[in-house]
C-alpha positions as CSV (number, residue, x, y, z in Angstrom):
1,M,-21.3,10.0,-18.3
2,G,-24.7,10.1,-20.1
3,G,-27.2,7.5,-19.0
4,A,-25.5,6.9,-15.6
5,L,-27.6,5.7,-12.7
6,L,-25.4,7.5,-10.2
7,E,-23.1,10.4,-10.9
8,V,-20.7,11.8,-8.3
9,R,-19.2,15.2,-9.1
10,D,-16.4,17.0,-7.2
11,L,-17.4,15.3,-3.9
12,K,-15.5,16.7,-0.9
13,T,-15.9,15.4,2.7
14,Y,-13.8,16.9,5.4
15,F,-13.5,16.3,9.2
16,V,-13.0,19.7,10.8
17,S,-11.7,20.4,14.3
18,K,-10.0,23.3,16.0
19,Q,-6.6,21.7,15.4
20,S,-6.9,20.6,11.7
21,T,-9.1,20.0,8.6
22,V,-8.8,16.4,7.5
23,K,-9.6,16.1,3.8
24,A,-10.8,12.5,3.7
25,V,-12.4,12.8,0.3
26,D,-11.1,15.7,-1.8
27,G,-12.7,16.2,-5.1
28,V,-13.9,12.8,-6.4
29,D,-15.8,12.3,-9.7
30,F,-17.1,9.0,-11.0
31,S,-20.3,7.3,-12.3
32,V,-21.9,3.9,-12.4
33,S,-24.5,2.7,-14.9
34,Q,-27.4,0.3,-14.4
35,G,-26.3,-3.4,-14.0
36,R,-22.6,-2.5,-13.8
37,V,-20.1,-3.3,-10.9
38,L,-17.8,-0.5,-10.0
39,C,-15.0,-1.3,-7.6
40,I,-13.3,1.5,-5.6
41,V,-9.9,0.2,-4.5
42,G,-7.0,1.6,-2.5
43,E,-5.1,1.2,0.8
44,S,-6.5,1.9,4.2
45,G,-6.7,5.7,4.6
46,S,-7.3,6.4,0.9
47,G,-10.9,7.7,1.5
48,K,-12.9,4.7,0.1
49,S,-15.2,4.1,3.0
50,V,-15.8,7.8,3.6
51,T,-16.8,8.1,0.0
52,S,-19.4,5.3,0.3
53,L,-20.7,6.8,3.6
54,S,-21.0,10.2,1.9
55,L,-23.1,8.8,-0.9
56,M,-25.6,7.7,1.8
57,R,-25.2,10.9,3.8
58,L,-24.1,8.8,6.8
59,V,-20.9,10.8,7.6
60,Q,-20.8,11.5,11.4
61,G,-21.2,15.1,12.4
62,P,-20.5,17.7,13.7
63,Q,-16.9,17.2,12.7
64,G,-17.6,15.2,9.6
65,R,-19.3,17.2,6.8
66,I,-19.8,17.1,3.0
67,V,-18.4,20.5,2.1
68,S,-19.2,20.4,-1.7
69,G,-20.2,18.4,-4.7
70,E,-23.2,16.6,-6.2
71,V,-24.4,13.0,-5.8
72,L,-27.0,12.5,-8.6
73,L,-29.2,9.4,-8.5
74,E,-31.1,9.4,-11.8
75,G,-30.6,13.2,-11.9
76,R,-31.7,13.9,-8.3
77,D,-29.1,15.4,-6.0
78,L,-29.0,13.4,-2.8
79,L,-27.0,16.1,-1.1
80,R,-29.8,18.6,-1.6
81,M,-32.5,16.3,-0.2
82,S,-34.1,16.8,3.2
83,E,-33.4,14.1,5.8
84,R,-36.9,12.7,5.4
85,Q,-36.5,12.4,1.6
86,M,-33.1,10.8,2.1
87,S,-34.6,8.2,4.5
88,D,-37.0,7.2,1.7
89,V,-33.9,6.6,-0.5
90,R,-31.9,4.6,2.0
91,G,-32.8,0.9,2.0
92,N,-35.3,1.4,-0.8
93,E,-33.4,2.9,-3.8
94,I,-29.9,2.4,-2.4
95,G,-29.1,-0.6,-0.2
96,M,-25.9,-0.8,1.8
97,I,-23.8,-3.7,3.1
98,F,-21.5,-2.5,5.9
99,Q,-18.0,-3.6,6.6
100,E,-18.7,-5.3,9.9
101,P,-22.2,-6.8,10.2
102,M,-21.9,-7.4,14.0
103,S,-21.6,-3.6,14.6
104,A,-24.1,-2.7,11.9
105,L,-26.9,-5.0,12.9
106,N,-29.0,-4.2,16.0
107,P,-27.8,-6.6,18.8
108,V,-31.2,-6.6,20.6
109,M,-33.4,-7.1,17.6
110,K,-34.2,-10.4,16.0
111,I,-32.9,-10.9,12.4
112,G,-36.4,-11.3,11.0
113,D,-37.5,-8.0,12.6
114,Q,-34.5,-6.1,11.2
115,I,-35.2,-7.3,7.7
116,G,-38.9,-6.9,8.1
117,E,-38.5,-3.3,9.3
118,V,-37.1,-2.3,5.9
119,L,-40.2,-3.8,4.2
120,V,-42.7,-2.3,6.6
121,R,-41.1,1.1,6.1
122,H,-40.7,1.1,2.3
123,R,-43.3,-1.4,1.1
124,H,-46.0,-0.6,3.6
125,I,-46.9,-4.3,4.3
126,S,-48.0,-5.8,7.6
127,R,-45.4,-7.2,10.1
128,R,-46.7,-10.7,9.5
129,E,-46.1,-10.4,5.7
130,A,-42.8,-8.8,6.3
131,R,-41.7,-11.8,8.5
132,E,-42.7,-14.2,5.7
133,K,-40.8,-12.1,3.2
134,A,-37.8,-12.1,5.5
135,V,-37.7,-15.9,5.5
136,E,-37.9,-15.9,1.7
137,L,-35.0,-13.4,1.5
138,L,-32.8,-15.4,3.9
139,R,-33.4,-18.5,1.8
140,N,-32.5,-16.5,-1.4
141,V,-29.1,-15.7,0.2
142,G,-28.5,-19.4,0.8
143,L,-29.4,-19.8,4.5
144,A,-31.1,-23.2,4.9
145,R,-32.7,-22.7,8.3
146,A,-34.2,-19.4,7.4
147,D,-37.5,-20.0,9.3
148,E,-35.5,-20.5,12.5
149,M,-33.1,-17.8,11.9
150,V,-35.7,-15.0,11.7
151,H,-36.2,-15.6,15.5
152,E,-32.5,-15.4,16.3
153,Y,-30.3,-12.5,17.4
154,P,-27.1,-11.4,15.5
155,H,-24.8,-12.9,18.2
156,Q,-26.3,-16.3,17.6
157,L,-25.1,-16.4,13.9
158,S,-21.6,-16.9,12.5
159,G,-19.8,-14.1,10.6
160,G,-20.8,-15.5,7.2
161,M,-24.4,-15.9,8.3
162,R,-24.5,-12.3,9.6
163,Q,-23.1,-11.0,6.3
164,R,-25.7,-13.0,4.3
165,A,-28.5,-11.6,6.6
166,M,-27.1,-8.1,5.9
167,I,-27.2,-8.8,2.1
168,A,-30.8,-10.0,2.4
169,M,-31.7,-6.8,4.2
170,A,-29.9,-4.6,1.7
171,M,-31.6,-6.4,-1.2
172,A,-35.1,-6.6,0.4
173,C,-36.6,-3.8,-1.6
174,Q,-34.6,-4.6,-4.8
175,P,-32.7,-1.3,-4.8
176,K,-31.4,0.3,-8.0
177,L,-27.9,0.6,-6.4
178,L,-26.1,-1.6,-3.8
179,L,-23.2,-0.1,-1.8
180,A,-20.9,-2.7,-0.4
181,D,-18.1,-1.5,1.9
182,E,-15.5,-4.2,2.3
183,P,-18.2,-6.9,2.5
184,T,-15.7,-9.8,2.8
185,T,-13.0,-8.3,5.1
186,A,-14.0,-10.2,8.3
187,L,-14.7,-13.5,6.6
188,D,-12.5,-16.5,5.8
189,V,-11.6,-17.3,2.2
190,T,-14.3,-19.9,1.5
191,I,-17.1,-17.7,2.9
192,Q,-15.7,-14.7,1.0
193,A,-16.0,-16.6,-2.3
194,Q,-19.6,-17.6,-1.4
195,V,-20.6,-14.1,-0.5
196,L,-19.1,-12.7,-3.8
197,D,-20.8,-15.4,-5.8
198,L,-24.1,-14.5,-4.1
199,M,-23.7,-10.8,-4.8
200,R,-23.0,-11.5,-8.5
201,A,-26.0,-13.8,-8.8
202,L,-28.3,-11.3,-7.1
203,Q,-27.0,-8.5,-9.4
204,K,-27.6,-10.5,-12.6
205,E,-31.0,-11.5,-11.4
206,T,-32.2,-8.0,-10.4
207,G,-30.0,-5.7,-12.6
208,T,-28.9,-3.8,-9.5
209,A,-25.8,-1.7,-10.0
210,I,-23.1,-2.3,-7.4
211,I,-20.4,0.0,-5.9
212,L,-17.9,-2.3,-4.2
213,V,-15.3,-0.8,-1.8
214,T,-12.3,-3.0,-1.3
215,H,-8.5,-3.1,-0.8
216,D,-8.4,-6.7,-2.3
217,L,-7.4,-6.7,-6.0
218,G,-8.4,-10.4,-6.2
219,V,-12.0,-9.3,-5.4
220,V,-11.7,-6.5,-8.0
221,A,-10.4,-8.9,-10.7
222,E,-13.4,-11.2,-10.0
223,M,-16.2,-8.7,-9.7
224,A,-15.4,-5.4,-11.4
225,D,-16.7,-4.0,-14.7
226,D,-15.1,-0.6,-13.9
227,V,-12.4,0.4,-11.4
228,V,-11.7,3.6,-9.5
229,V,-8.2,3.6,-7.8
230,M,-8.2,6.1,-4.8
231,Y,-5.1,7.4,-3.0
232,A,-5.0,10.1,-0.3
233,G,-8.6,11.3,-0.8
234,Q,-8.4,11.5,-4.6
235,I,-8.9,9.3,-7.7
236,V,-5.5,8.6,-9.2
237,E,-6.8,6.2,-12.0
238,S,-10.2,5.0,-13.3
239,G,-11.4,3.0,-16.3
240,P,-12.7,-0.3,-17.4
241,A,-11.4,-3.2,-15.3
242,D,-9.7,-5.1,-18.2
243,E,-7.9,-1.9,-19.2
244,I,-6.7,-1.2,-15.6
245,F,-5.4,-4.7,-15.1
246,D,-3.8,-5.0,-18.6
247,R,-2.4,-1.4,-18.8
248,P,-2.1,0.3,-15.4
249,L,-0.9,3.8,-16.0
250,H,-0.4,5.3,-12.6
251,P,2.7,4.3,-10.6
252,Y,0.5,3.6,-7.5
253,T,-1.8,1.3,-9.5
254,R,1.2,-0.5,-10.9
255,A,2.7,-0.8,-7.3
256,L,-0.6,-2.3,-6.1
257,M,-0.5,-4.8,-8.9
258,D,3.1,-5.7,-8.1
259,S,2.4,-6.3,-4.5
260,I,0.0,-9.2,-5.3
261,P,1.6,-12.7,-4.8
262,V,1.7,-14.6,-8.1
263,I,1.7,-18.4,-7.7
264,E,3.7,-19.1,-10.9
265,E,6.5,-16.7,-9.9
266,E,9.2,-17.6,-7.4
267,R,10.0,-14.6,-5.2
268,E,12.0,-14.5,-2.1
269,R,10.0,-11.5,-0.9
270,L,6.8,-9.8,-1.8
271,R,7.1,-6.3,-3.3
272,A,5.8,-3.7,-0.9
273,I,5.1,0.0,-1.5
274,P,7.5,1.9,0.7
275,G,6.2,4.5,3.2
276,T,2.6,5.3,4.2
277,V,-0.3,7.3,2.9
278,P,0.2,11.0,3.9
279,S,-1.9,12.5,6.7
280,A,-5.2,13.8,5.3
281,A,-4.6,16.9,7.5
282,H,-1.3,17.7,5.9
283,F,-1.3,16.8,2.2
284,P,1.8,17.8,0.2
285,E,1.5,20.6,-2.4
286,G,2.3,18.4,-5.4
287,C,1.4,14.8,-6.2
288,R,0.3,13.0,-3.0
289,F,2.1,9.8,-4.1
290,A,5.4,11.6,-4.8
291,D,7.2,10.5,-1.5
292,R,6.5,6.8,-2.3
293,C,7.0,6.9,-6.1
294,S,10.1,5.4,-7.7
295,L,9.7,7.6,-10.8
296,V,9.3,11.0,-9.0
297,E,10.6,14.2,-10.7
298,G,10.9,17.8,-9.6
299,R,7.5,18.9,-11.1
300,C,5.7,16.0,-9.2
301,R,6.5,17.8,-5.9
302,E,5.7,21.3,-7.1
303,R,2.1,20.9,-8.5
304,L,-0.8,18.5,-8.1
305,P,-1.4,16.7,-11.4
306,E,-4.9,16.9,-13.0
307,L,-7.0,13.8,-13.7
308,R,-6.7,13.4,-17.5
309,E,-8.4,11.0,-19.9
310,L,-5.7,9.2,-21.9
311,G,-7.9,6.6,-23.6
312,P,-11.6,5.8,-23.9
313,G,-12.9,6.0,-20.3
314,H,-9.4,5.6,-18.9
315,S,-8.2,8.5,-16.8
316,V,-5.1,9.0,-14.8
317,R,-3.7,11.7,-12.4
318,C,0.0,11.7,-13.2
319,H,2.5,14.1,-14.8
320,L,4.4,11.2,-16.3
321,A,1.6,9.2,-17.8
């Protein structure tokens, strides 16, 4: 893990109520280096989005709380920082693209003012300079009528335009790390491809590291240098993207790969993973994938497997691997 821009160690984020404790993220470790793209992949309910919100300390309290762990940005633990120090990091050293720009953008603020606010806050420039910079940033993300768009509100833009505006805002201060939580979910396929191309181009230009949260393995294949596969709040497999795609070791990773439609193959039905992700309030004692796994043995139900490194940088959490 030496030389990593961001290191996450034993991160646990729980949602606690009188009735139950929901272990949304339960002991997660990973790192990302400068200029690399790390994709966190898994089904809905696997803990991906809560992981990304935890990195920015945006988990909603009082129920939601980060109960333990370290999030080290260039050696500084974000979880030990004051709220004021953390607000200096957000938008400046770490940018974030949220899943649904319509709910993440302020509906009563013009787009130019929202982008400009980041620059005024972190770059200490005048509002007029910030507005000019906002126009430039919107042009950089491929929006032709940027000088008009700075005067418009989020509801006046299409979904693809809003997402590009959010990328412009996230990249305004050229952050060291960009967190993108399902950035293409609400977009049609053509716009999805354009947004991914844009993120890749910006990343190559600025050297920004990217953590991309997604459930879409097509996006992972296109973007990732490294992959973390999450299931039921834990990492079940991690490693270089080529290795994960060529030699998936965990039954869950293999099941995810098998569920992708392949144009060259004739199949009457797509392969689906039976069952559902277990409730984060009532995880089983052993392997959390055991009830859905076709290879399950007695020991799988008795004790939780450790995450073990089986090849250079390639780790898996499975008794059978």
